[in-house]
DOBA-424958 format. One record per residue (C-alpha): x, y, z; residue in one letter; residue number from 1. Coordinates in nm, 2 decimals. Layout:
N
<<X; Y; Z>; 'A'; NUM>,
...
***
This chain:
137
<<24.67; 11.31; 17.26>; 'X'; 1>,
<<24.32; 11.16; 17.22>; 'X'; 2>,
<<24.20; 11.44; 16.99>; 'X'; 3>,
<<24.51; 11.39; 16.76>; 'X'; 4>,
<<24.44; 11.02; 16.75>; 'X'; 5>,
<<24.07; 11.08; 16.66>; 'X'; 6>,
<<24.18; 11.32; 16.39>; 'X'; 7>,
<<24.42; 11.05; 16.24>; 'X'; 8>,
<<24.13; 10.80; 16.24>; 'X'; 9>,
<<23.90; 11.05; 16.07>; 'X'; 10>,
<<24.17; 11.14; 15.80>; 'X'; 11>,
<<24.26; 10.78; 15.74>; 'X'; 12>,
<<23.89; 10.68; 15.72>; 'X'; 13>,
<<23.83; 10.97; 15.46>; 'X'; 14>,
<<24.14; 10.88; 15.25>; 'X'; 15>,
<<24.05; 10.51; 15.23>; 'X'; 16>,
<<23.70; 10.58; 15.17>; 'X'; 17>,
<<23.80; 10.81; 14.87>; 'X'; 18>,
<<24.03; 10.56; 14.72>; 'X'; 19>,
<<23.78; 10.27; 14.77>; 'X'; 20>,
<<23.49; 10.48; 14.62>; 'X'; 21>,
<<23.71; 10.56; 14.31>; 'X'; 22>,
<<23.80; 10.19; 14.27>; 'X'; 23>,
<<23.44; 10.10; 14.31>; 'X'; 24>,
<<23.34; 10.35; 14.03>; 'X'; 25>,
<<23.60; 10.19; 13.81>; 'X'; 26>,
<<23.47; 9.85; 13.88>; 'X'; 27>,
<<23.11; 9.94; 13.82>; 'X'; 28>,
<<23.20; 10.10; 13.50>; 'X'; 29>,
<<23.41; 9.82; 13.37>; 'X'; 30>,
<<23.14; 9.56; 13.46>; 'X'; 31>,
<<22.88; 9.77; 13.27>; 'X'; 32>,
<<23.09; 9.80; 12.96>; 'X'; 33>,
<<23.16; 9.43; 12.92>; 'X'; 34>,
<<23.06; 9.27; 12.60>; 'X'; 35>,
<<22.82; 8.98; 12.60>; 'X'; 36>,
<<22.99; 8.63; 12.64>; 'X'; 37>,
<<23.13; 8.50; 12.32>; 'X'; 38>,
<<23.02; 8.17; 12.16>; 'X'; 39>,
<<23.37; 8.09; 12.03>; 'X'; 40>,
<<23.63; 7.91; 12.22>; 'X'; 41>,
<<23.93; 8.16; 12.21>; 'X'; 42>,
<<23.73; 8.48; 12.29>; 'X'; 43>,
<<23.53; 8.30; 12.57>; 'X'; 44>,
<<23.86; 8.18; 12.71>; 'X'; 45>,
<<24.00; 8.53; 12.71>; 'X'; 46>,
<<23.68; 8.66; 12.87>; 'X'; 47>,
<<23.70; 8.41; 13.15>; 'X'; 48>,
<<24.06; 8.48; 13.21>; 'X'; 49>,
<<24.00; 8.86; 13.23>; 'X'; 50>,
<<23.69; 8.80; 13.46>; 'X'; 51>,
<<23.90; 8.58; 13.69>; 'X'; 52>,
<<24.15; 8.87; 13.73>; 'X'; 53>,
<<23.87; 9.11; 13.80>; 'X'; 54>,
<<23.73; 8.86; 14.07>; 'X'; 55>,
<<24.07; 8.84; 14.23>; 'X'; 56>,
<<24.08; 9.22; 14.25>; 'X'; 57>,
<<23.73; 9.23; 14.40>; 'X'; 58>,
<<23.81; 8.97; 14.66>; 'X'; 59>,
<<24.14; 9.17; 14.74>; 'X'; 60>,
<<23.91; 9.47; 14.83>; 'X'; 61>,
<<23.69; 9.28; 15.06>; 'X'; 62>,
<<23.94; 9.35; 15.34>; 'X'; 63>,
<<23.91; 9.72; 15.28>; 'X'; 64>,
<<23.54; 9.70; 15.30>; 'X'; 65>,
<<23.57; 9.54; 15.63>; 'X'; 66>,
<<23.83; 9.79; 15.76>; 'X'; 67>,
<<23.60; 10.08; 15.65>; 'X'; 68>,
<<23.31; 9.92; 15.83>; 'X'; 69>,
<<23.53; 9.88; 16.16>; 'X'; 70>,
<<23.68; 10.23; 16.14>; 'X'; 71>,
<<23.34; 10.38; 16.04>; 'X'; 72>,
<<23.16; 10.21; 16.33>; 'X'; 73>,
<<23.42; 10.33; 16.57>; 'X'; 74>,
<<23.39; 10.68; 16.45>; 'X'; 75>,
<<23.01; 10.68; 16.47>; 'X'; 76>,
<<23.01; 10.59; 16.83>; 'X'; 77>,
<<23.31; 10.83; 16.94>; 'X'; 78>,
<<23.23; 11.13; 16.72>; 'X'; 79>,
<<22.98; 11.40; 16.72>; 'X'; 80>,
<<22.62; 11.31; 16.63>; 'X'; 81>,
<<22.60; 11.49; 16.29>; 'X'; 82>,
<<22.92; 11.33; 16.20>; 'X'; 83>,
<<22.80; 10.99; 16.28>; 'X'; 84>,
<<22.49; 11.04; 16.05>; 'X'; 85>,
<<22.71; 11.13; 15.76>; 'X'; 86>,
<<22.95; 10.84; 15.84>; 'X'; 87>,
<<22.66; 10.60; 15.86>; 'X'; 88>,
<<22.52; 10.72; 15.53>; 'X'; 89>,
<<22.85; 10.69; 15.36>; 'X'; 90>,
<<22.89; 10.33; 15.51>; 'X'; 91>,
<<22.54; 10.23; 15.39>; 'X'; 92>,
<<22.60; 10.35; 15.04>; 'X'; 93>,
<<22.93; 10.19; 15.01>; 'X'; 94>,
<<22.81; 9.86; 15.14>; 'X'; 95>,
<<22.51; 9.87; 14.90>; 'X'; 96>,
<<22.73; 9.94; 14.60>; 'X'; 97>,
<<22.97; 9.67; 14.71>; 'X'; 98>,
<<22.70; 9.40; 14.73>; 'X'; 99>,
<<22.56; 9.51; 14.40>; 'X'; 100>,
<<22.91; 9.48; 14.24>; 'X'; 101>,
<<22.95; 9.14; 14.41>; 'X'; 102>,
<<22.62; 9.03; 14.27>; 'X'; 103>,
<<22.70; 9.15; 13.92>; 'X'; 104>,
<<23.04; 8.98; 13.93>; 'X'; 105>,
<<22.89; 8.65; 14.02>; 'X'; 106>,
<<22.62; 8.70; 13.76>; 'X'; 107>,
<<22.89; 8.75; 13.49>; 'X'; 108>,
<<23.07; 8.43; 13.61>; 'X'; 109>,
<<22.76; 8.24; 13.57>; 'X'; 110>,
<<22.70; 8.37; 13.22>; 'X'; 111>,
<<23.05; 8.30; 13.11>; 'X'; 112>,
<<23.06; 7.96; 13.25>; 'X'; 113>,
<<22.72; 7.88; 13.08>; 'X'; 114>,
<<22.86; 8.02; 12.75>; 'X'; 115>,
<<23.17; 7.80; 12.79>; 'X'; 116>,
<<22.97; 7.49; 12.86>; 'X'; 117>,
<<22.73; 7.55; 12.55>; 'X'; 118>,
<<23.06; 7.61; 12.34>; 'X'; 119>,
<<23.20; 7.27; 12.46>; 'X'; 120>,
<<22.88; 7.10; 12.37>; 'X'; 121>,
<<22.86; 7.25; 12.02>; 'X'; 122>,
<<23.23; 7.16; 11.96>; 'X'; 123>,
<<23.16; 6.79; 12.06>; 'X'; 124>,
<<22.86; 6.79; 11.83>; 'X'; 125>,
<<23.05; 6.93; 11.54>; 'X'; 126>,
<<23.34; 6.67; 11.59>; 'X'; 127>,
<<23.09; 6.39; 11.61>; 'X'; 128>,
<<22.91; 6.52; 11.29>; 'X'; 129>,
<<23.24; 6.54; 11.11>; 'X'; 130>,
<<23.33; 6.18; 11.22>; 'X'; 131>,
<<22.98; 6.05; 11.09>; 'X'; 132>,
<<23.03; 6.23; 10.75>; 'X'; 133>,
<<23.38; 6.08; 10.72>; 'X'; 134>,
<<23.24; 5.72; 10.80>; 'X'; 135>,
<<22.95; 5.77; 10.54>; 'X'; 136>,
<<23.18; 5.89; 10.26>; 'X'; 137>,
***
């Protein structure tokens, strides 16, 4: 019974690790292919909306990372030593890539917010300039 339970844990860990790794590759690829933040209102609004959806997706995967860590830790301590080394290395790799993805996501958020603030300032200056011109004429 215990051997069958261990086999189920290993199989579950492997399948979740594969699915998460595929998602992580997709996330890393999509972040690397993003265009620079626009300086125009409509495009920057669309970029911010798309990025928020991506952030929600990233946040939803946090639980999967935690579950992988718990399961992997369990398997490291109750499996064979050579398996424990492989599992440890896989977990370290996933955690490193996960943290890098989180960092890049936060950096993208800062860039988009900065571009949106700059766009609002320029818009205010343009409206004010148009108002002054109208008053002079």
